[in-house]
N, C-alpha and C positions, 0 to 999 in steps of 0.2 A: 863185610861189604861196606864200601865207602858211600857217604851221602854228601849232597850239596847242602851246606848250611845256609838256608835262604836268608836268615836274619843277619848273616855276615856279608851278604851281597849289597853293594852300594845301590840304593834306590835311584833309578833313572829311567827315563823313557827312551827306549831304543827304537828308532824308526824302522830299521831294516834288520831282520834276523839273518844270521850267517847261514849260508848254504854250503854243505860239504861237497867239495869238488871231487872229480874222478881221480885226480892225481894226489889228493890228500891222503896221507897215511892215517888210518883210523887208530887213534891212540886215546887212551882214557886218562884219568887223573884230573887234578884240579884245573890244569891248563890244557887238557887234551881237546883235540878237535871234536871228538864225539860228544863232549859235554858243553861245547860253546853255546849252542842254541838254548840249552836248559838254563845256563847262567844268565843269558840275556832275558829270557822269559821271567826268571826269578826277579831280576832287576825291575822289570815292568810291574810285576805284582807288588813289590815293595813300594814302588812309586804310587800306584793306585791306592794302596792301603793308607799311606801317609796323607794323600790328598783327601780321602774320605774322612779320616780322623780330624783333619783340619776343618772340613765343612761342618762336621757334627759339633765341634767346639764352637764354631762361629754361631750356629743356630742356638746352642745352649746359652751363649753369651747374650744373645738378643732376647730369647724367650724365657730365660730363667731355668727353673728346674723341671719344667714339663718334659715328660719323656715318653708318654704313651699316646696313641691315636686319639683316645677319648680326651686326653688333656688338651689336644689341639682342636677339639670340637668335631671330630670325625667319628661317625658311628656306623655300625654294621646294619645293612638292610636285612629285613626278615619278613617272611610270609606269615609268621605267627605273631599275634599280639599278646604280650604278657603285661598284665596291669601294673606290676611293680618294676618292670624292666626299663631302666633309663639309659641303657647302653646300646640298644638297637632301635632302628626306625622301621616303620611299617611300609611295605610296598602297597601300591594301589590294590593288588590282588588281596593282600592281607586285610586292607580296610573293608573291601566289599565282602570278603568271606566273614569278617567279624560282624558286619551289619546284618548280613543274612542270618547268621547264627543267633543274633540278639534281637531281631525284629519279629513283629507279628503283623498280620493283615486283618483290617476291619473293613466293613462294607461301605461305611459312610462317615461323614463328619459327625452326625448324631451318634453313631456308634463309638467314635473316638471320645466324645464327651462322656460316655458311660464306661470307658475302659479304665480298669484299675490294676492291670497286671504290672509285672516288674520289668518288662522289656523297656529299653530306652529308645527303641526305634519302632515306629508303627507306620505301616504302609496302608494308606486309605484308598480304596478302589475308586470311589467317585464321591462327589459332594452329597448326592442323595442315593438312596438305595437303588433307584431305577436309572441312574446316570453313570454307569461304569465308564471309566476313562475320562470323565469330564469333572473337573473341580477337585479331583483327589490329589494324591502325591505322598511323598515321604515326610513324616513329622518326627522330630527329635525332642525328647523330654528335656526341659531346662529346669532342673530341680532347684537351682539357685534363685530362680525368679519366683517370687511368691505374691507379686502385686499386679502384674500386667493383666489388663482385662481381656476377656474373650472378644476379639474384633470380628469374628465370623469368617476370617480368611487366612491371615498369616499367623495368628496366635489363637489357639483353641485351648480352653480350660476344661479339664475333665472333672468329674464329680468329686474326686479325691484332692482337687486343688493343684494338680500337676499342669504346668504350662507346656503345651506342645507347639513347637516352632516349625512352620513350614520350611522345607529345604529346597528353595528355588530362587534363582536370581531374577527370573521372569515372572511377573504377576499378571494373571488373566482375571477378567471380571468374573469368569466362571468359578474362580477360586473362592468367591464370596457367595456362591449359589445363584449367580445371575445367569439365566439361560436364554433370554430372548424368546420366551415361549408364549407371549401374548398376555401374561399376567402383569399386574402393576409391580414393577421392580424398583420403584423410586428409592425406598429405604436401603435396599441392599447395594444399589449403585452408589448412593450417597456415602454409605459406610466404606465401600471400596475406594472411592475417591479420597475420603478423609485419611484412611490408613496409608495409602500410597503417597499422598502428599506429605504426611508426617514422616514416613520412612524414606522420602526422597527417591521413590521408585516409580518407574513408568507403569501405567495401568493400560493393559491391552484389551481391546474388544475384538469380537469375532467378525470377520468380513461377511457382509451380506445379511447380518442379523438386524432385527428391529427390536428395540427395547422400549417398552411402554413405561412412561413416567408422568408424573404431575408437574413438579418443578424440582430441579436439582441445582445445587451451587457448586461450582468447581473451585475448590479451596486454593489458597496461595501455595505455590511451589508444585503445582500439579504438572505432570507430563502424561499426555494421553495419546495413545495410538488407536484411533477409532477404526482405522482400516476399512472404511466404507460402511460402517454400521450406522443405523438411523435411530435417532432418539425421537420417539413418537409421543407427542403430547396427547394424553387420554381425553381431557376435556378442555376446551378453549376457556381462557380466563384472562383477567387484566394483569396477571402476574407473569413475568417472563418464564418461558419453559426452561431456559438455561441461563444461569447467571455466572459470569466469569470474573474471578478476582485477579490479584496481581501475581506476577512472576509465573506465567503459565505458558506451556508449549503444547499445541494440539496440531495433529496433522490435518484432519478434516472434521469439522463439526456439522453434521447434517441433522436437521430438525424438521419434522413435519407436524402440522396441527390441523384439527378439524376447522379451526378458524371461527371468528365472529367479529362483530363491529368493535368489540373491546379487547380482542385478543392481542397478546404481545409475544414476540418470539425470543430473541436473544439479547441479553443485557451484559455489557462489559463495564465493570466497575473499577478495575484496577489498571496499574501501569505495568510495563515490561511484559507485554503479551505478544506471542508469536503464534499465528494460526495460518496453516497452509491454505485453508479455504473454509468458508461458512456457506452452507446451503440451507435455505429456509423456504418452506412452501406452506401456504395456507390453502385448505381445500375450498375456502369461500373467498370470493373477490370482495375487496373493501374491508379487509381486516385492519387492525389498528397499527401498532408499531411493529416494524420488522426487526432490524438490528440497530441497537441503541448503545452508543458509547458515551458515558458520562459518569463522573464520580458522584457518590451519594453525599459527599462532604464539602462540595463547593470548591475543591482544589483541582488544579489542572492534572489530567492524566498525561503520562509521557510514554513514548516508545511503544506504541501499539502498531504492529505490522501485520497486515492480513494480505495473503497472496491472491485471494479470490473471494468474491461475494456473489452468490446467486440468490435473489429474493423474488418470490412470486406471490402476488395478490395481497400485498400490504400497502395501505394508503400512504403512510409515512414510512417509506421503505428503509432508508439508511440515515440515521441521525448521529451526527458527530458533534458533541458539545464539550467545550473546555478540554481540548486535547492538543498536545504539542509533540513535535518531533517523531514523525512516523510516516508510514506509507500504506495506502490501500490500493490494490491493483485488481484488474480484471473483474470489474463490476458489471453484473448482468441483472437488470431489474425489469420485471414484466408486470404490468397492471399496477400503476401508481397514481397517487394524487400529488404528493410531493416526493420526488424521487430521492434526492440526496440533499440533506439540510445540514449546513455547517454553521456553528455559532462559536465564536471565540476559539478558533482553530489556528494554530501557528506552526510554521516550518513543516508543512505536510505535502506529500506528493500523492496525486490521484491519477493513476495511469490506466488507460484502456477501460472504457465504460460503454455500455449499451443500455439505453432506457427506451422502452416502447410500451404502447397501449395504456391509455388513460383509464383510471378507475371508474366504475359506474357511479361512484360518489362524487366525482369531479363536477364542479359547477363553473369553472373558469374564474373563480375569485382570486384576489391577490394571494400570493404565496403558493399557489398550485403550480409549481415550477418543476422542471427536470432537476435543476440545481439551484438551490436558494442559499445565499451566504449573507451573514450579518455579524456585526460586533454587538454584543449585549452588555458585557461587563464594563467596558471602557473604550475610549478612543483607540483604534488600531490594535485592539486585542486580537483581531483576525488579521493575519499578515503572513507573507511568504508562502503562498500556495502555488502549486504547479499542477496544471491539468494538461494531459496530452492524450490524443487519440480517443476522443469522446464522440458518441453519436446519441443525441437526445431527440426522440421522435414523440409526437402526439401530446406534448405538454398542454394542459388545459389553459395555462397562461403562458408566461415567458419560458423559453427553454432554459436559459441561464440568466439568473438575476442576482445582482449584488445590491442590497438595499440597506434599510435601517437608518437610524438617526445618529449613529456613531461610525467613525471612520474605519475603512479597510484599506490596506496598502500592500503593494508588491505582490501582484498576481500575474501569472503567465498562463496563456492558453496556446497550445500548439496542436494543429490539425484536429480541431474540434468542430463538430457539425451540428447544426440545428435543422430539423425537418418538421414541417407542419406544426409550428408553435401557435398558441392560441386556438387549439383544436377543440373548441366547444361551441361551434356554430356562432350565432349572433349574441351569445351570452358571455363570452370571455371579456374580462376587464382589460386585457392586454395580450400581446402575443409577439413580443420582440424575440428575435433570435438570441441576441446578447443584450442585456440591459444593465448598465452601471449607473446607479442613481445614489448620490450622496445625501447628506442630511438637508432637508428643505426647511425644517423647523427652526434652525439656528444658522447664523451667518458663518462663513469661512470654515466650514467643517466638510471638506471634500474628501472623497476617496482619492487614493494616490497610487500612481505607478502601475498601470495595467498595460500588458502587452499581448496582442493577438497576432499569431503568426500562422498563415496558411489555414485560416478558419473559413467556414462556409455556412451560408444561410440559404435555405430554399423553402418556398411554398408556405410563407406566413399566411395564416388565416386573416382575411381582411373584412370579415363580416361583423366583428365586434365593435363596441363603442370606443371612441377616442382614437382618432386616426393616427396621431403621432405616437401612440403607444403600440403600434404594430410595425415597427421599423426593423430592418435587418440588424443594425447596431445602434443602440441608443446610449449616448455618453452625456451624462448630466450631473452637474455639481461634482466635478472630478478634475484632478490635476495630474497631467502626465499620462497620456494614453497613446499607444502606437498600434496601428493596424497595418500589418505588412503582408502583402501577398494574399489578402483575404478576398472573398468573393460573395456575391449574392446572385441567385438565379432561380429559375423555376424548373420543375420537373413534371408535375402533374399537368393535366389538361386544363390549366387555368390561364387567365390572360396576364396576370401580374405575379411577381415574386413577393412583393411587399409594398407598403405605402412609401416609406423613405428608406433608401439604402443605409445612409448614415445620418442620424439625427443628433445634433450637438446643442447643448444649452448650458450656460453658466459654467464654462469649462476653460481650462488653461493648459497650454503646452500639449496640443494634439497634433500627432503626425499620422498622415495617411500616405503610405508608400506602396506604389505598384499594385493597387487593388483593382479588381475587375468586378464592377457592379452593373447588373443588367436587369431589365424587365421590371423595374419598379414603376409604380404608377405616378408618384408625385415628384420628389426630389432625389437626386443621387446624393447630394450633401445639403442638408437643411440646418441652418444656424439660426437659433431663436435667441434674440437679445431683448428680453422683457424683464421687468421687475414686478414684484407682487408684495403688497403690504402684509398679506397673511403668511407668506413663505419667504422669510429673509434669506434662506439658503440659495434661492434662485435670485442671484444678485444682478443678472443681466449682463455679466461681463464675459466676453470671449477675448482672451489674450493669448495669442500664439496658436495659429493654425497653419500647418505646413503640409501641403499636398504635393507629393513628388510623383509624377508619372501616373500611370494607371488609366483606366477607362470607366466612364459612367454613362450607361446607355438607358435613357428614359423610354419606356415602352408607350407611355401616354402620348397621344398626338394632339392634345388640346393645349390650352394656354398655361403650361406649367414649365418653369425654368428648371434646368438640370441642377443648378446650384442657386439657393435662395437664402439671402440674409434677411430674416423675417422678424416680425414682432407677433406675439401671440394675440389673435383677435378676440380671445375669450374675455368675458367681462371681469374675471378675477385678476387679469393683468392690469397693473396700474401705471406703467410707464415703460419707455424704451430704454435700452441699455447701451453699452459701448462695445464696439468690435475693433480690435487693433492687432497689428502685427500678424497679418495674414499673407502667406506667400503660396501661390500656385506655380509650379514649374513643370512644363511639358505634359500637361494634363489633357486627355481626350474626353470631350463632352459630346454626347450624341442624343438625338431625339428631342421630344417636346417641342415647344414653340419658342424657347429662348435658352440661351446658354447660362447666363448669370444675371440675377436681379438683386439689387440692393434696395431694401425698403426704406421709405422716408422715416424720419424720426430717430433713427439710430445714429449715434455718433461714431464716425469711422476715423481710424488713424493708421497710417502706414499699411495700405492694402495694395499688394502687387499680384496681378493675375496674368499668368502666362499659360495659354491654353489653345486648343484647336477645337472648333465646333462645327458640326454638320447635322442638319435636320431634313435635308432634301428639298427645302423650299428655295424658290428663286425669286419670290416676290412676297409682299405683305405690307401691312400698315404699321406693324410694330417692329422695332429693331430687336436683334437677338441679345442685346445687353441693355435692357430697359431699366428704369428706376433711377435712383439717385446718382449713380455713376461716380461715387466718391472713391475712385481707385485708379491706379496705374494699370493700363492694359497693354499686353503684348500678345495680340490675339490674331488668329486666322479664322475668319468667320464670313458667312455670306452677308454682304452689306445690303440690307433691305430695310424698309420702313423709314421713319423719320430719323434724323440725325441724333445719335445717342450722346450723352454727356460722359466725360471722363477727365481725369487729371491731365494737366499739361505735361507733355512728354510721352503720352501713350502712343502706341503704334498699332494700327490695325491693317491687316492685309485682307482685301476682299477676295474671297475664294472664287467668286463668280467671274471677276475680271482681272485678277492679279493686281489691282490698284492698291498702292500703299498710301495710307493716310497717317499723318502725324498730327497730334493735338498740340496746337500752339496758340497762345493768347485766347484760350477758351473757344477755339475754332479748329475744325479739321482741315488740314492742308494736304492736298494731293501732291505726292512727290513725283 
């Protein structure tokens, strides 16, 4: 029998195999038609063999002499684990089967501490004998570790010295024996916090649980998921219930306390803190400090961001001292004496706040404000603050107050509201909606650069002492203030909204743009230019007042001008000051018995007043622009009373007769 010698066939890839036709004579032999397809297939086989040998040689040239799968790092999977076998790898089934074969079950962590068996895996049913399914889990013996202490949760040390490691990526407070069962669990929670912070693991609490504690400290690098759990202070004390250090992340920190006059809630001591929300409630009105941010070492804290703060029944509700670069939003404070107190705070945003109900301990004394802001450490240590969408109600003194004897700068208010400020009957020492008062004890130390946009004041209490201290907006010893689109009005069944809508003293560069002020009793704009020997900060200078548009409606029908350039009649005032560079443009003045009055004794420079005035009077003995008249007027007023004085070049249109009068050579000339 003849054969086709394949090794003598020339290796080549034949694309198309020959098909024997019907007319082909079927002949054998080396060149016979019957063997033609076999020769072609043999050529293909030889070609594939050569190509495979070529690839193998290329791989060997690159990888050297490795020639087995194990040499290339590939191992076989096996469901059976052999201790000395390095050529196979375990499947998940093999691992689980091996653990089950090698593990033993004990009832509790206490039983694990007593375990001395040879098993490497121990399944613990629960943390305690009577808590199956809670706080237990799988533990693995780490015989190489001979030093780690028993931490009560993730590492348990048995009586024979074996360290048992909890096998779980998620750590629950129950893993440390914390159950929220009404017992004092301070020490166990503190241990859990410390361990998780050290291991950089998140500590999880159980939703809806209450955990009784005395005081706990959240250590650096903690991550807490409280999930709605409540930390319940067992006994009120002058120590914070919860202290928070640096580099912390918490979803919601909710704390309740029985409360007392000395009780304190939450203290933040560190930087880089992110908290979704703090909820703090005392069961007793008039408790002491609520939430307090301040370092213990006198250094500024940085980057503290809190998404929400609810505080109930703490007199000093939210204290932020020496903090920079952060944000606190969604503030809700109920029953306060001083709501929010800022000292030496810089580059901070405060968005969305609601403050209501004064504390029973409120007396109306200075500092009992909704918002109190000061610089303490140095000039302008408080700066670059933004407030938006605030509502302060029921402040015993001013709703918003910027004070102190050191400068504050660059502050913005947008859509902030004051209601019922000075709300302590006739005992309040003040009750402004917004008060900005710089240093009075030293000269030339003014607060700087304040802007109020779309802010509103209503229902200032007017029964307290010190009339001028119950204004809508008080701007004193300050440089650079803008009120734009702001309002004053009344809402309760009272006759007046406040004493003065805007009170200005010893100030420079003030802009009032498009404001609507109504129902005030005395002045819409009151400028005081007085000097005081005891108070050099009140230097008597007003330089730069620009009033653009807007309306000022005096509710009082007696002898009160809507705008008054005045001197302080108090005995402590020792002289009159200087008023210069004042421009009114298109301002509407209404009510009272006069539009604008300039007091004698003040030195006036460059005063230009363009306004429209109406008070419903058609006759009277006094003109509607009485006083010194050291100004240029472009006014539309009822011409009544004696002839007023004004700068030459002034123009007045009599709204009663449409008569136009021009001041020439110190006389009024009818045109």
